[in-house]
C-alpha positions in Angstrom: -34.0 14.0 27.8 -35.1 15.3 24.1 -37.7 14.0 22.9 -40.4 14.2 20.4 -44.4 13.6 20.1 -45.7 12.4 16.5 -49.4 12.2 15.9 -50.1 10.3 12.6 -52.1 7.9 10.7 -54.3 7.1 14.3 -50.9 6.6 16.2 -48.8 8.4 18.6 -45.0 8.1 18.9 -42.4 8.8 21.1 -39.5 9.3 19.6 -36.6 9.7 22.5 -33.1 10.8 21.0 -31.1 11.3 23.7 -30.7 7.9 24.8 -27.3 5.9 24.1 -25.0 8.6 23.0 -22.8 7.8 25.8 -22.2 5.1 28.7 -25.1 5.5 31.2 -28.4 3.8 32.8 -31.7 5.8 32.6 -35.3 5.4 34.3 -37.7 7.9 32.7 -40.9 8.0 34.1 -43.3 8.9 30.8 -46.9 10.3 31.8 -49.7 11.9 30.5 -51.3 15.0 32.4 -49.7 13.9 35.9 -50.8 10.2 35.1 -48.1 7.7 34.8 -48.0 5.8 31.7 -44.9 3.5 32.0 -41.6 3.2 33.1 -38.3 3.3 30.9 -34.9 2.0 32.0 -32.0 2.0 29.4 -28.5 0.4 30.5 -26.4 1.8 27.5 -22.7 1.4 26.5 -21.0 3.7 24.0 -18.3 1.7 22.7 -15.8 3.3 19.9 -13.1 1.4 17.6 -10.5 3.0 15.3 -13.2 3.8 12.5 -16.5 4.1 14.3 -18.5 4.2 17.5 -21.4 2.5 18.2 -23.9 1.7 21.8 -24.5 -1.5 23.3 -28.1 -1.6 24.9 -27.0 -4.2 27.7 -30.8 -3.7 29.0 -34.2 -1.8 27.9 -37.2 -2.4 30.0 -40.5 -1.2 30.1 -42.4 -1.3 33.1 -46.1 -1.3 34.3 -47.5 -1.3 30.3 -48.1 -3.6 27.7 -45.5 -4.0 24.5 -44.2 -5.7 21.7 -40.8 -5.6 20.1 -40.2 -5.7 16.8 -36.8 -7.5 16.5 -36.2 -6.4 12.7 -37.0 -2.0 13.5 -36.2 -2.1 17.5 -39.3 -0.5 17.7 -41.4 -1.1 20.8 -45.0 -0.9 20.4 -46.2 0.3 23.8 -50.4 0.1 24.5 -51.6 2.7 26.6 -55.0 2.8 27.1 
């Protein structure tokens, strides 16, 4: 997994860039100092046609944490205490 951790404007952002570049099912356990924070599950299918490629996310789940999804941006806000 390739990710970036960005801390700015009183927000901590975890940007995961490797999911969805191929057809795959992934499950990640996100931890801070060996303490589980949440589980991320993604079922992604890579599709190609004559002009371009895209990814269909069949299922995205965040388990063991409260979260909000911004439907316009596709960004999940996960509340961690």
